[in-house]
N, C-alpha and C positions, 0 to 999 in steps of 0.2 A: 497529523497525529504522530507523536513521538513513540516509536516502538521500543520497548525495553528488551523484549525477548522475541525473536522471530520464530514463527511457527514452521516456516520452510527452511530446512537446513540445506540450502543450495546456493552456490556461488554463481549467480547469473551476471554476465557482463553486459553493460549498457551499450557500449560501442562495439559492434561486431562486423566482420568482413564477410561479404557474400561471394561465393566462388562458383564458376560454371564452366568456362572454356578449358579444355584439356590442352596440355602442352607436350603431349607425347602419345604413346600408345594408350588407347582407351581401356579402362578397367571394366569388369562386369557391371551390370546395372546397379547392384547394391554395394559394390566394392569401391574402394578408393585407394590411391597410392599418393603418398606425400614424400617427396625427396627434398632435403634441405641442408642448411648449414646453420649451426648455432655457435657463436663465438664466446670465448671466456667462460666456458662451462667447467665444472669441477670434474676431476678424473672419475671414470666409470659411471658417468651420468647417463640417465635414460630419458628418452622423450616418450611421452604417453598421450593418448587421446581417450577421453572418457565422456560418458553420457551424464550431463548434469541433472537429468530427471530421475536418475537412480539414487536410492538411499545409500547404497554401498559405493565406495570410491575405487572399485576395481576398474582398471582401464579396459576399453574395448579393443585397444591395440597399443603396442609399444615397440620401441626400437632402441638398441644401444647407440650411444653417440661415440663414434670413432673418429678421432682427429677432427672433431667439430662437424662431422657429417652424419646424416641419418637417413633411413628409408623406412617408412611405416606403411604397411598394407593391412587393410581390415575391411569389415563390413559394417554398414549402419542399418538399424531397424527401420528408419524413415528419414526422409529429407528434413534437415533441421539444424539446430544449433548444437555444437559440441565444443569441447575445450581441448586445446593442445597446450602442453606444458612440460616443464622440467623442474623438479624439486617443488617449491611452494609457489612458483610464479606460473601464470598461465594466461592464455589469450583466447578469445572466442573466434570460432569460425563456423561456417555453414558447409556441411557436406551434403551434396545432393545424390551422390552415388554415381559411379561411372567416370569420376574424374581422375586425372593424374596431373598433379601440379607441384610447384616448388615453393619453398618457404625459406626465408632467412631471418635471423633474429639474434639478439644479444641475450645471453643467459640471465644476466642480472635484472633485465627488464623486458621480458618477452611481450608483455601486454602492450607496451608502447613502441617497441622496435620491430615487431614481426611484420614482414611484408610477404604478400602472396603474388603469384602470377596474376596479371591484370585479367579481368573477366567482365562479361556483360552483367552478371549479377553484382559484381563488386562496384561497377560504375553506377548501376541503378541504386544500389544501397547508399553509396556516397552522396548521390544526388538527394535521396530521401533524408539522409541524416543531416545534410547541410540545411535542408528546408526546415526540419524540425528544430535544429539548433538555432537558426536565425530567429524563429518565433519565440523560442525559449528565452533568448537574450532580450527580446523586446518585452516579454511578459514579466521578467524578474523585477525590474524597477517599479512596475505598476503594483505588483503584489507587495513590495516593500512599502510603497506609499500607502496602500490600503491598510497594511498592518500598523503603520505609524498612526494613521487616523483612528484606527480602532482603539489605540492606546491614548487618544486625546492629544496627539501631536501632529504637526505638519512634517514634511519630508526633512526639514532641517532640525527637527527635534523641539521646536518651539510649541508651547501649549496653544490649543485652539478651543473655540467655543463649541457647544453641542451642534448649533446650526452649521458651523463651518465643517465640522466632522461629517455631518450628513451630506453636505454639498460635495466634499472631496470624495467620499465613498461612492456617491452616485456617478460622479464624473469618471472616476477610475473604473467603475464597473462597466460603463458604456464603452470605454476604450478597450477593456479586456474582451468584452463581447465581440467587438469589431475585429480584433486580432484573431480571435478564435474562428470567426466566420471566414476571414481571409485565408486562414490556414486550411480550413476544411475545403474551400474552393480549390486551392492549389493541390491538396491531396487527392481530390477527385480527378483533377487533370492528370496527376501522376499515375493513378490507377488505370485510366483510359489509355495512356501512352506506353505503359510498361506491363508486359506479361511475365513477371518474375516473382520470386518468393518475397521480395521486398514489398510487393503490392499488398500482400496479406497484412503486413505490419501497417502500411498506410491506411488500410481499412479499419484497423483498430482505433485509429484516431478520428474517425468519421462517425458522428452520432446521428441518429434519426432526428428529424425536425418536427417539432410540435406545432400544429396549426389549429388554433382554437375555432376556426371557421369550418374545419373539416368535420363532417358528420361522424366519421369513424372515430376521430379523436375526441369528440364531445361525449363519448361513452365513458370517459374517465373524469374523475372529480376535478383534476387539475393536471398541469404539465408534469409534475413529479410522478404522479401515478402512471401517466402515459409512458414516461421514460423507464419506470420500473418494469413495465410490461414489454417494451420494445428496444431497450438500450443495446441488446445483443443480437438484433435481427440480422445484421449483415455479416456476422462472423461465420466463416466456413468451418463449422464444427465437423463436417464430413471429410475434412482434409487432415490426414494424420500428422502433417507438418505443424499444425497449430500447437500441438503439445510441446514442440521444441522451440517455440518462440517466447523469449522472456517477457516481451511486452504483452503477450496474451495473459500471463499471470497478473500483471499490473492492471490490465483492463478488468479482469474478473474481480480482483480485490476492490478496485475503485467502484465497480458496480454496486457492491454491497455497502461500501462506505457512503456512497451518495444516496442510495435509495433503500437502505436496509430497514427503514421503519415501515415500509409498505410490504409487510410480511407475505400476504397472500399472492401479490403480484410477483414478488421475488421468487417465491416457491414455484409458481407456474412457469416463469421464465427459465429457471434453472432445470426444471423437469423436462421442458421442451429441448433445452440444450443437451442434456444428458441422453435423450432419445436419439438425437442427431449425431452424437459422438461417433467418430469413425472407428476408434480403438479404445481399449482400456486406458491407454496412456492419455488420451484426450479427456476421458472421464475424470481421471485423477488430476489432470491439469485444471479442470473446472472446479473440482471439489476442494483441493488443498488451499488455494488462496481465498475462496469464499468462506471456508471454515475458519481460517485465520482471522479474517475481517469480522465475521459475525460474532466471534467470541467476545469482542468488546463492544459490538454494536447492537446485537439483537440475540438474546439468549434463546428465544424460541427457535429462531432460524439456526442457531448453532447446534442445538440438540437434534433438530431435524436433519441437518446435513451430516452431523457426526453419525447418525443412525444409517444414513445412506452409504457413507464411506465404509462403515463396518460391514455392511451387507455386501458391498461391491468388492472390497479388498480385505477379506477376513484374515489373510496371512501377512498383511503389511506390518512392518516393524513399528509403525506409528500407532497401531491399535491400542497398545497398553498405555501409551502416553495420552492418547485421546480419551480413553476411558477415565483416566485419572483426572483429566481436566473437566470432563462431564460431571464426575462425582463432586469435585471441588466447587464448580460453578453452581451446582444444584443447591449448595448450602447458602448461596446468596441470590437466589432467584426471587422474583416478585412474590410477595406473600410470606417470605421468611422473616424471622426476627433478626434484627441486626446485632452482631456481637458488640461487646463493650470495646470502647477505645479510650485509652487514658494516656495522653501525651503532653509534653510541656509547651506552654505558649511562649511568646517573646520575653516574658518576665520570669521564665523558668518555673511557672506554676502549672502543675498538672491539671488538665481539664478533662473531666469525664464526659463522654458523649451522653451518657444516661442523665446527666444533670440538666439536659435540655428537653426532657420528657414534658409533654404538654404543648410542644411546638412542632410544626413541620420543619424538618431540618434537611438541608442539602449538604451531604458529605462530599467534598470536592478534593480529589487527589490531583495534585499539580506540582510544579517545580519552577524555579526562577529561570531555568534554561529552556523551558518548553514554550516555544513561540505561540502555538495554538492556545495554550493555557493563559498566557499573558494577554493574548488578543481577546479572550473571553471575559477577562476580569472586568472591563468596563460594563459589559452587559450584566454580570452578576452584581456589580456595584449599584447599577440603576435599579435592578429588581429588589435588591436588599433594602435600599432606601424607600422603595415603594411599599414593601410589605413587612418590614421589620416590626412595625407597631401593630400588625394584624396576626401575629403568631407565627412568623417565619424567621428562621435563623440559618446561618451558613457556618459549617464546621470545616474549615480548610485544612487539609492534611498535606503538608509539603514533604516531598521525598528528597529534598536537597541534602547533599552531604556536607556542604559548607554552610554553617549557620549564618555567616556574614552575608552570603549571597541571598539567602532567604529573607533576612531583615531588610536588605537593600531593596528587594523586589516589593516587599510590603509597603515600604515608604514611597517608592516610585509609583506604584499603582494605587496608592491612597486606599489601602484595604483597611476597613474598619470592623469587619466581622471577625469571628473567632478564628485564630490561626494557631496550629500546633505543628511540631516538627517530628517527622518519622525518619530520623537521621540514619538509622540502620536498615530501613525499609522492611522491618518485620511486619508492621501492620499492613503495608501494601501487599506483601506476599500472602499474608493471612486472607486478605480480601480478594486474592487472585487478580490483582491489578497488573495487567500485562502491558498496558499502554496508557499514557496520559494525554489529555485530561480524561478523567474517569469520575463519574458522579453516581451517588446513590441518593434518592429522595425517600425519606422515611416519614411515616405519619406520627401523630402525637404519642403513640404507644411503642414506637421503635420498630414498626413493621415496614419493610421495603415496599414502596408503592410504585416506584419507577427507577430506571437506571439509565445512565449516560444521556441525561437531558442537557441540552445546551441551546443557546440562541432562542429562536422562535418557539421551539418545542418546550423549553423550560418556561418561557413566558406564558404560553398557552396553558400549561399544567397548573402553574401558580394562580393564574386568573380563575381557573376552574375551582381550585381548592379554596380560594379566598373569597368566593362569592357569598 
């Protein structure tokens, strides 16, 4: 999904170095000392370290840079990820406490040039990062092939038949599943062989396995409901360091994005996680990404989590923004009347949404540059052809800024349903569309009956309505 506005105002770095061994006199348990050299820095520059989990950007430690040399000493609240930087450039590092190590970098590109004293943690993380990168490189072309097939083309861009599309997608999915299984097996080996902070990250990529023959697993309707209940089982919420691992936030967000429609299971799983949380930081690290994901996935879950956040963190600077979003989203909840939309179609004729009263209408916010949107278009096309003569219509709202890109995408995707252009994004903002694709399904009277339906869920809902 393409995010337009991020809920988390934090600059997490994907590639981070882990540090452990000292190279001099040991510091106190929660203290650290970094000595180093940064070349090509501006006069009077300062080197700083700050906690990326904090809303404010006040450094937890800093040092003047004199003749390219610096020495920073400070304390950390927990073992985890921090940022070291100068001016607007920074790099990630892990501080466990008790270290004294050295660093060298070039001021113009700290992120890519910084080097730290070799360490056990660093070696382990490099090994883990190389493992993950290797599988990422293997998966990329498969996802590209699947995306091409979803748009009715083979990997070379040539048109394919519906049967060939299904064949390609089935074959690609088998290869993707196998790669994920291979990766998980190697990650499990890594966890067994390494007792380091990087092992926590490795566990974040390992998911529980659903076994339909297991009596305990048979209590769930299907595999998805099982994962909604157990996807987070192996995460060490009782470890304070979890809050300082960026991949933890991605895991929590992905949890909601994958299983967000199973509201009761999601709630129970998150409640259990919050009870286990070692610190307030861990609780906040659980809530922020799940709130961000649920805002576009599941409004009931969003309201529920927003309420928990307000109770747990009443003095947070995010509360006012969160309340504003809750109020705005409430105007577009299921059961509310949809506001009027009047925008121009490709022929520059303004089309009112209200002109479609008497039909079930899917309002689809999308754009030509949104890959998930384009990948969903063949599914919408199929359902539109199936139900357009039974009282179903699609009102596509593009947020493209360039009209020519929008028209080109309409032609390429063979879109035949109503299309209008929201070139200044005013309508998208009015509808609180924070990420695309985003859909609203309204009934014959213009009342919202479902939100954010795509794929099988959209097909199931239309089948129910058109009976």
